[in-house]
Backbone as CSV, one residue per row, in Angstrom:
resi,resn,N_x,N_y,N_z,CA_x,CA_y,CA_z,C_x,C_y,C_z
1,MET,-7.445,23.407,-20.688,-6.996,23.641,-19.212,-7.873,22.747,-18.678
2,THR,-7.707,21.939,-17.901,-9.109,21.248,-16.837,-8.659,21.642,-15.338
3,SER,-7.437,21.114,-14.728,-7.031,21.241,-13.696,-5.647,21.134,-13.158
4,TYR,-5.427,22.332,-11.706,-4.059,22.435,-11.909,-4.103,22.161,-10.120
5,GLU,-3.265,21.771,-9.262,-2.913,21.491,-7.818,-1.723,22.646,-7.810
6,ALA,-1.878,22.714,-6.901,-0.772,23.694,-6.301,-0.573,23.841,-4.741
7,ALA,0.444,23.887,-4.429,0.814,24.426,-2.683,1.616,25.969,-2.864
8,ALA,1.038,26.643,-1.695,1.660,27.591,-1.301,2.942,28.244,-1.735
9,PRO,3.232,29.120,-1.875,4.745,29.273,-2.182,5.451,29.423,-0.745
10,GLN,6.563,29.213,-0.704,7.375,28.826,0.590,7.377,30.392,1.819
11,ASP,7.201,31.447,1.019,7.106,32.796,2.313,6.015,32.726,2.225
12,SER,4.543,31.934,2.542,3.254,31.887,2.758,3.048,31.726,4.415
13,GLU,1.767,32.203,4.651,1.699,31.870,6.305,1.923,30.244,6.652
14,ALA,1.482,29.847,5.963,0.997,28.206,5.986,0.970,27.416,4.843
15,GLN,1.868,25.882,4.343,1.698,25.638,2.985,-0.181,25.317,3.162
16,LEU,-0.735,25.342,1.903,-1.906,24.749,1.546,-2.328,24.248,0.749
17,PRO,-2.352,23.196,0.096,-2.715,22.431,-1.232,-3.959,22.842,-1.730
18,PHE,-3.920,23.170,-2.748,-5.352,23.614,-3.361,-5.150,23.003,-5.013
19,VAL,-6.383,22.692,-5.151,-7.145,22.395,-6.840,-7.561,23.611,-7.323
20,ILE,-7.101,24.049,-8.525,-7.792,25.165,-9.191,-8.572,24.208,-10.534
21,ARG,-9.729,24.745,-11.153,-10.721,23.798,-11.764,-11.444,24.841,-12.426
22,PRO,-11.860,24.621,-13.728,-13.179,25.468,-14.058,-14.518,25.296,-13.379
23,GLU,-14.955,26.421,-13.224,-16.625,26.810,-12.465,-17.365,26.011,-12.890
24,THR,-18.837,25.479,-12.524,-19.678,24.598,-12.873,-20.207,25.525,-12.029
25,ALA,-21.701,25.164,-13.147,-23.093,25.969,-12.084,-23.286,25.014,-10.427
26,ALA,-22.515,24.028,-9.836,-23.005,23.733,-8.795,-22.194,24.829,-7.945
27,ASP,-21.189,25.316,-8.024,-20.375,26.247,-7.469,-21.097,27.393,-7.365
28,HIS,-21.934,28.177,-7.607,-22.286,29.671,-7.880,-22.970,29.987,-6.569
29,GLU,-23.383,29.002,-5.644,-23.662,29.771,-4.512,-22.162,30.000,-3.922
30,ALA,-21.438,28.821,-3.654,-20.012,29.132,-2.981,-19.349,30.102,-3.836
31,VAL,-19.314,30.590,-4.904,-18.502,31.689,-5.474,-19.420,32.904,-5.297
32,ARG,-20.464,33.187,-4.962,-21.569,34.111,-4.288,-20.938,34.212,-2.980
33,GLU,-20.686,33.539,-2.106,-19.927,33.521,-0.862,-18.699,34.168,-0.958
34,VAL,-17.474,33.642,-1.748,-17.148,34.130,-1.545,-16.615,35.361,-1.643
35,HIS,-17.273,36.081,-2.404,-17.062,37.965,-3.066,-17.781,38.351,-2.192
36,ALA,-18.829,37.650,-1.858,-19.561,38.704,-0.508,-18.261,38.710,0.670
37,ARG,-17.680,37.628,0.827,-17.127,37.883,2.053,-15.618,38.515,2.019
38,ALA,-15.383,38.111,0.442,-13.751,38.591,0.472,-13.984,40.279,0.139
39,PHE,-15.274,40.974,-0.809,-15.027,42.313,-0.239,-15.955,42.953,0.586
40,GLY,-16.687,42.190,0.854,-17.627,42.849,2.183,-18.795,43.782,1.984
41,ASP,-19.001,43.927,0.618,-19.894,44.961,0.004,-20.901,44.248,0.154
42,GLY,-21.503,43.984,0.381,-23.083,42.832,0.193,-22.953,42.477,-1.279
43,GLU,-24.379,42.566,-1.682,-24.782,41.819,-3.273,-23.508,42.663,-4.868
44,ARG,-22.620,43.732,-4.428,-22.468,44.143,-5.617,-21.678,43.508,-6.308
45,VAL,-20.467,42.723,-5.771,-19.838,41.838,-6.762,-19.933,40.629,-7.154
46,PRO,-20.992,39.975,-6.331,-21.723,38.489,-6.563,-22.757,38.796,-7.551
47,GLY,-23.167,40.263,-7.683,-23.820,40.444,-8.616,-23.338,40.568,-10.103
48,LEU,-22.104,41.542,-10.053,-21.425,41.631,-10.971,-21.377,40.029,-11.983
49,VAL,-20.490,39.448,-10.941,-20.248,37.844,-11.253,-21.586,37.179,-11.756
50,ALA,-22.510,37.293,-11.488,-23.958,36.945,-11.914,-24.203,37.505,-13.713
51,ALA,-24.115,38.605,-13.316,-24.378,39.527,-14.624,-23.482,39.048,-15.895
52,LEU,-22.229,38.684,-15.503,-21.593,38.423,-16.152,-21.482,37.295,-17.019
53,ARG,-22.305,36.166,-16.263,-22.456,34.786,-16.684,-23.392,34.899,-17.717
54,VAL,-24.406,35.760,-17.668,-25.591,35.571,-18.515,-25.397,36.885,-19.880
55,ALA,-24.094,37.816,-19.873,-24.334,38.668,-20.504,-24.115,38.734,-22.170
56,ARG,-24.831,39.117,-23.072,-24.489,38.872,-24.528,-23.013,39.037,-24.634
57,ALA,-21.785,38.821,-24.845,-20.548,38.921,-25.261,-19.876,38.023,-26.718
58,PRO,-18.944,38.860,-27.151,-18.160,38.200,-28.327,-17.484,36.860,-27.921
59,LEU,-16.900,37.158,-26.426,-16.147,36.091,-25.882,-16.583,35.370,-24.675
60,ALA,-17.021,34.359,-24.557,-17.195,33.934,-23.425,-16.452,33.916,-22.184
61,PRO,-17.632,34.266,-20.926,-16.663,34.238,-19.966,-15.640,33.126,-19.650
62,MET,-14.370,33.385,-18.758,-13.839,32.357,-18.159,-13.886,32.485,-16.973
63,SER,-13.931,31.503,-16.259,-14.271,31.598,-14.803,-13.992,30.226,-14.015
64,TYR,-12.742,30.317,-13.138,-12.106,29.446,-12.270,-12.256,29.431,-11.109
65,VAL,-12.343,28.223,-10.575,-12.526,28.434,-8.580,-10.974,27.700,-8.048
66,ALA,-10.332,27.709,-6.775,-9.923,27.148,-6.204,-10.558,26.298,-5.176
67,THR,-10.011,24.947,-4.874,-10.341,24.026,-3.897,-9.840,23.918,-3.103
68,VAL,-10.014,24.204,-1.600,-9.082,23.772,-0.833,-9.749,22.595,0.270
69,ASP,-9.408,20.922,0.207,-10.403,19.769,0.516,-12.090,19.627,-0.208
70,GLY,-11.953,20.202,-0.915,-13.322,19.969,-1.678,-13.963,21.333,-1.655
71,ARG,-13.320,22.439,-0.978,-14.574,23.681,-0.421,-13.974,24.891,-1.516
72,VAL,-14.686,25.680,-1.940,-14.784,26.378,-3.031,-14.008,27.948,-1.752
73,ALA,-12.524,28.255,-2.120,-11.816,28.762,-1.496,-11.941,30.609,-2.147
74,GLY,-11.798,30.498,-3.288,-11.335,31.314,-4.401,-12.133,31.337,-5.480
75,HIS,-11.688,32.563,-6.088,-12.660,32.588,-7.460,-11.742,33.411,-8.373
76,VAL,-11.891,33.634,-9.753,-11.227,34.738,-10.294,-12.504,34.548,-12.375
77,MET,-12.397,35.907,-12.393,-13.360,35.336,-13.781,-12.819,36.553,-14.295
78,MET,-12.546,35.807,-16.132,-12.402,36.936,-16.905,-13.280,37.270,-17.613
79,SER,-13.662,38.306,-18.529,-15.143,38.476,-19.172,-14.533,39.385,-20.540
80,ALA,-15.284,39.385,-21.541,-15.560,40.166,-22.583,-15.239,41.219,-22.109
81,SER,-14.774,42.107,-23.001,-14.465,43.955,-22.981,-13.558,44.248,-24.416
82,ARG,-13.795,45.370,-24.404,-12.841,45.817,-26.401,-11.316,46.260,-25.581
83,LEU,-10.532,46.643,-26.866,-10.097,47.669,-26.688,-9.961,48.252,-28.416
84,ASP,-10.230,49.753,-28.025,-10.543,50.916,-29.326,-9.195,50.979,-29.669
85,ALA,-8.827,50.331,-31.092,-7.686,50.365,-31.290,-7.311,50.686,-32.655
86,PRO,-6.424,51.820,-32.921,-6.402,52.579,-34.412,-6.500,52.040,-35.259
87,ARG,-6.688,50.515,-35.344,-6.481,49.539,-36.943,-8.436,49.123,-36.431
88,ARG,-8.454,48.862,-35.479,-9.911,47.789,-35.299,-10.350,47.541,-33.886
89,ILE,-11.262,47.764,-33.644,-11.916,47.056,-32.419,-11.363,45.465,-31.952
90,VAL,-10.391,45.678,-30.942,-9.777,44.461,-30.494,-10.877,43.773,-29.065
91,ASP,-10.730,42.562,-29.325,-11.625,41.507,-28.441,-10.678,40.953,-27.253
92,VAL,-10.880,42.108,-26.635,-9.714,41.362,-24.858,-10.755,40.851,-23.764
93,LEU,-9.783,40.423,-22.833,-10.799,39.848,-21.596,-10.448,41.158,-20.376
94,SER,-11.363,41.270,-19.535,-10.996,41.796,-18.365,-10.554,40.885,-17.032
95,LEU,-10.049,41.056,-16.264,-9.800,40.138,-14.786,-10.346,40.756,-14.040
96,SER,-11.880,40.436,-13.100,-12.534,40.979,-12.102,-13.800,39.952,-12.360
97,PRO,-14.074,39.866,-11.018,-13.415,40.188,-9.872,-12.235,38.916,-9.349
98,LEU,-11.423,39.002,-8.111,-10.772,37.871,-8.323,-10.615,37.752,-6.555
99,GLY,-11.470,36.813,-6.237,-11.320,37.056,-4.289,-11.461,35.437,-3.976
100,VAL,-10.891,35.578,-2.400,-10.052,34.383,-1.615,-11.150,34.682,-0.430
101,LEU,-11.727,33.602,0.289,-12.536,33.584,1.433,-11.399,33.936,2.369
102,PRO,-11.970,35.285,3.314,-10.497,35.550,4.384,-10.038,34.679,4.792
103,GLU,-9.950,33.169,5.075,-9.177,32.167,6.241,-8.602,31.713,5.197
104,PHE,-8.614,31.547,3.845,-7.827,31.291,3.092,-7.055,32.455,2.212
105,GLN,-6.803,33.366,2.830,-5.627,34.642,1.748,-4.217,34.771,2.455
106,ARG,-3.714,35.202,1.700,-2.298,35.206,1.676,-1.524,33.411,2.082
107,ARG,-1.857,32.674,1.307,-1.682,30.971,1.324,-1.245,30.891,-0.358
108,GLY,-1.386,31.549,-1.545,-1.240,31.171,-2.493,-1.946,31.341,-3.512
109,ILE,-3.370,31.075,-2.998,-4.473,31.185,-4.033,-4.952,31.804,-4.743
110,GLY,-4.575,33.579,-4.698,-5.004,34.493,-5.335,-3.826,34.168,-6.681
111,THR,-2.364,34.232,-6.223,-1.422,33.874,-7.012,-2.221,32.788,-8.046
112,GLY,-2.646,31.230,-7.646,-2.278,30.464,-8.315,-3.572,31.161,-9.454
113,LEU,-4.733,31.354,-8.611,-5.820,31.683,-9.806,-5.823,32.588,-11.079
114,ILE,-4.355,33.522,-10.439,-4.323,34.696,-11.662,-2.962,33.913,-12.599
115,ALA,-2.551,33.239,-12.469,-1.571,32.434,-13.043,-2.397,31.154,-14.280
116,TYR,-3.455,30.950,-13.598,-4.010,29.740,-14.043,-4.775,30.282,-15.201
117,ALA,-5.586,31.566,-14.780,-6.764,32.668,-15.640,-5.481,32.816,-17.062
118,LEU,-4.611,33.428,-16.766,-3.668,34.007,-17.846,-3.303,32.953,-18.689
119,ALA,-2.880,31.853,-18.236,-2.383,30.996,-19.110,-3.432,30.216,-20.118
120,ALA,-4.861,30.246,-19.394,-5.975,29.814,-19.934,-6.389,30.967,-21.160
121,ALA,-6.005,32.336,-20.968,-6.412,33.167,-21.827,-5.759,33.061,-22.859
122,ASP,-3.903,32.718,-22.627,-2.786,32.914,-23.705,-3.341,31.324,-24.773
123,GLU,-3.644,30.758,-23.819,-4.191,29.639,-24.859,-5.336,29.672,-25.996
124,GLN,-6.099,30.293,-25.598,-7.321,30.829,-26.261,-6.686,32.201,-27.328
125,GLY,-5.560,32.329,-27.527,-4.952,33.142,-28.374,-5.635,35.009,-27.811
126,ILE,-5.869,34.905,-27.004,-6.240,36.557,-26.169,-5.320,37.039,-26.084
127,PRO,-4.940,38.293,-26.890,-4.023,39.303,-26.716,-3.645,40.272,-25.580
128,LEU,-4.884,40.466,-24.583,-4.218,41.369,-23.607,-5.420,41.156,-22.730
129,VAL,-5.047,40.764,-21.207,-6.107,40.981,-20.024,-5.554,42.179,-19.682
130,PHE,-7.013,42.874,-19.358,-6.643,44.188,-18.374,-7.691,44.129,-16.351
131,LEU,-6.964,45.070,-16.175,-7.699,45.417,-14.512,-7.226,46.353,-13.961
132,GLU,-8.173,46.546,-13.010,-7.423,47.363,-12.114,-7.411,47.113,-10.761
133,GLY,-6.482,47.567,-9.751,-6.279,46.877,-8.905,-5.016,47.261,-8.339
134,SER,-4.407,46.849,-6.990,-2.975,47.119,-6.768,-1.819,46.877,-7.301
135,PRO,-0.981,47.764,-7.620,0.175,47.398,-8.912,1.188,46.580,-7.739
136,HIS,0.940,47.037,-6.728,2.060,46.265,-5.428,1.647,44.548,-5.655
137,TYR,0.500,44.466,-5.636,-0.036,42.725,-5.799,-0.210,42.391,-7.372
138,TYR,-0.163,43.182,-8.176,-0.607,42.554,-9.824,0.851,42.731,-10.322
139,ALA,2.082,43.432,-10.099,3.220,43.957,-10.809,3.871,42.683,-10.537
140,THR,3.708,41.917,-9.594,4.555,40.852,-9.152,3.614,39.186,-9.930
141,ARG,2.549,39.371,-10.663,1.302,38.305,-11.235,1.637,38.423,-12.662
142,GLY,2.370,39.325,-13.540,2.229,39.273,-14.750,1.526,40.231,-15.203
143,PHE,1.454,41.729,-14.709,0.809,42.801,-15.034,1.418,43.911,-14.668
144,ALA,1.334,45.148,-15.875,2.348,46.074,-15.770,1.934,47.251,-15.836
145,PRO,1.774,48.604,-15.917,1.114,49.268,-15.703,0.658,49.665,-17.212
146,ALA,-0.985,50.043,-17.724,-1.051,50.018,-19.134,-0.927,51.509,-19.429
147,VAL,-0.994,52.661,-19.024,-0.594,53.915,-19.933,1.065,54.201,-20.395
148,PRO,1.681,53.943,-19.717,2.765,53.783,-20.806,3.053,52.802,-21.441
149,LEU,2.154,51.791,-22.005,2.269,50.906,-22.777,1.524,51.244,-24.106
150,GLY,0.656,52.514,-23.314,0.280,52.951,-24.792,-1.571,52.815,-24.805
151,PHE,-1.748,51.950,-23.652,-3.000,52.116,-23.280,-3.913,53.119,-22.465
152,ARG,-5.385,53.608,-22.793,-5.806,54.324,-21.969,-7.138,54.178,-21.212
153,SER,-7.498,54.441,-19.805,-8.000,53.803,-19.585,-9.591,54.361,-19.956
154,PRO,-10.632,53.268,-19.236,-11.887,53.548,-19.465,-12.793,54.553,-18.337
155,SER,-12.135,55.058,-17.790,-12.758,56.381,-16.582,-11.757,57.055,-15.771
156,LEU,-11.686,57.982,-15.901,-11.249,59.072,-14.977,-11.165,58.523,-13.628
157,ARG,-12.056,57.686,-12.906,-12.118,57.357,-11.699,-11.680,56.274,-11.365
158,ILE,-10.280,55.980,-12.127,-9.690,54.733,-11.929,-7.932,55.470,-12.017
159,PRO,-7.605,55.228,-10.674,-6.200,55.736,-10.525,-5.108,55.336,-11.721
160,GLU,-4.319,56.223,-12.002,-3.750,55.406,-13.033,-2.653,54.073,-12.751
161,PRO,-1.908,54.440,-11.922,-1.136,53.066,-11.167,-2.215,51.974,-10.915
162,ALA,-3.434,51.732,-10.779,-4.361,50.558,-10.979,-4.769,49.929,-11.991
163,PHE,-4.551,51.069,-13.172,-5.446,50.384,-14.544,-3.828,49.786,-15.189
164,GLN,-3.907,48.460,-15.292,-3.335,47.609,-15.858,-3.405,46.265,-16.525
165,VAL,-2.450,45.913,-17.383,-2.460,45.077,-18.478,-1.889,43.352,-18.354
166,ALA,-1.690,42.874,-18.880,-0.878,41.396,-19.326,-1.074,41.744,-20.772
167,GLN,0.395,41.614,-21.364,0.373,41.030,-22.724,0.540,39.958,-23.066
168,LEU,-0.454,39.137,-24.108,-0.236,37.689,-23.684,0.582,37.683,-25.063
169,SER,0.919,36.171,-25.603,1.725,35.808,-26.785,0.681,36.647,-28.027
170,ALA,-0.366,36.520,-27.941,-0.654,37.180,-29.341,-1.082,38.786,-29.657
171,HIS,-0.681,39.642,-29.055,0.036,40.978,-28.744,0.662,41.261,-29.808
172,GLU,0.094,42.152,-30.422,0.460,43.148,-31.687,1.407,44.841,-31.402
173,PRO,2.106,44.955,-31.976,2.584,46.482,-31.019,1.581,47.133,-31.966
174,TRP,0.739,47.159,-32.971,-0.516,48.191,-33.297,-1.516,47.749,-32.207
175,MET,-1.679,47.179,-31.205,-3.025,47.286,-30.663,-2.821,47.647,-29.153
176,THR,-2.979,48.960,-29.226,-3.179,50.035,-28.212,-4.445,50.580,-28.605
177,GLY,-4.570,51.743,-27.785,-6.074,52.257,-27.596,-6.712,52.449,-26.302
178,THR,-7.860,52.997,-26.190,-8.978,52.670,-25.250,-9.184,51.601,-24.866
179,PHE,-9.322,50.973,-23.744,-9.871,49.865,-23.112,-11.528,50.106,-22.824
180,VAL,-12.258,49.444,-22.864,-13.509,49.902,-22.603,-14.500,48.543,-22.467
181,TYR,-14.500,48.493,-20.916,-15.582,47.346,-19.747,-16.858,47.372,-20.634
182,SER,-17.481,46.151,-20.661,-18.638,45.721,-20.823,-20.187,46.047,-20.248
183,ASP,-21.040,46.015,-20.676,-22.252,46.752,-20.027,-22.413,46.377,-18.519
184,PRO,-21.901,45.443,-18.127,-22.221,45.516,-16.456,-21.810,45.398,-15.690
185,PHE,-20.530,46.427,-15.745,-19.178,46.922,-14.988,-20.017,48.170,-14.871
186,TRP,-20.528,48.931,-16.106,-20.907,49.942,-16.159,-22.465,50.371,-15.160
187,ALA,-23.256,49.272,-15.786,-24.645,49.455,-15.290,-25.029,48.924,-13.174
188,LEU,-23.419,47.982,-12.735,-23.753,47.810,-11.643,-22.735,48.561,-11.198
189,ASP,-22.415,49.806,-11.269,-21.070,50.921,-11.260,-19.753,50.049,-10.571
190,CYS,-19.711,49.412,-11.306,-18.194,48.364,-10.914,-17.134,48.983,-11.419
191,VAL,-16.494,50.340,-12.246,-15.875,51.119,-12.600,-15.018,51.756,-11.460
192,GLY,-13.349,51.683,-11.524,-13.119,53.016,-10.449,-13.601,53.062,-9.320
193,LEU,-12.925,54.209,-8.481,-13.558,54.732,-7.330,-14.641,55.786,-6.951
194,ARG,-15.976,55.504,-6.350,-16.694,56.818,-6.198,-16.128,57.815,-5.034
195,GLU,-16.348,59.115,-5.193,-16.035,60.025,-4.119,-16.687,59.645,-3.293
196,ASP,-16.203,60.092,-1.569,-16.883,59.829,-0.630,-18.071,60.817,-0.413
197,SER,-19.348,60.431,-0.325,-20.443,61.461,-0.887,-20.819,62.106,0.820
198,GLN,-19.914,61.401,1.941,-19.527,62.333,3.446,-18.414,63.320,3.478
199,ALA,-17.882,63.217,2.433,-16.904,64.049,2.983,-17.161,66.105,2.652
């Protein structure tokens, strides 16, 4: 896949044409800004992106940007993870992070990035893509609750409704089991929810 042009859905706040394409090295600083502003937690999520770009993994990361008038307005990354299935270990992907600059949110960019990413993963023969996030948002964008489908969360700190999966064309019925994040997610404490230390 090379690039994808889209406009926002009819029910969005305003029509906003954008282009989705693979991320390049020249986009790195703009992508850092997207996640720093979208998540508002300093360098934690930008640091995760940087670590995933260079991590040793069985699958290369798949990283895409959405541009508006040439400006990077959104970014999505999928990186190698594993499924500990009964038959064997299965290479799968984790969709994280997904970010859109605040001024471009609710314009269809996030939806477009997800659709593009899942189509790209499907083309590469990836059987499953996992994430943790809002079930209200992702349920209409190709994801379903993972636990009822036979998958086990990697952490007790992930609320069950937030643990979701997209089953792609290469998925086979025996591919169930425990999802395992790659090392950068654990090293940077980007798995699940921590308790509020001030509670």
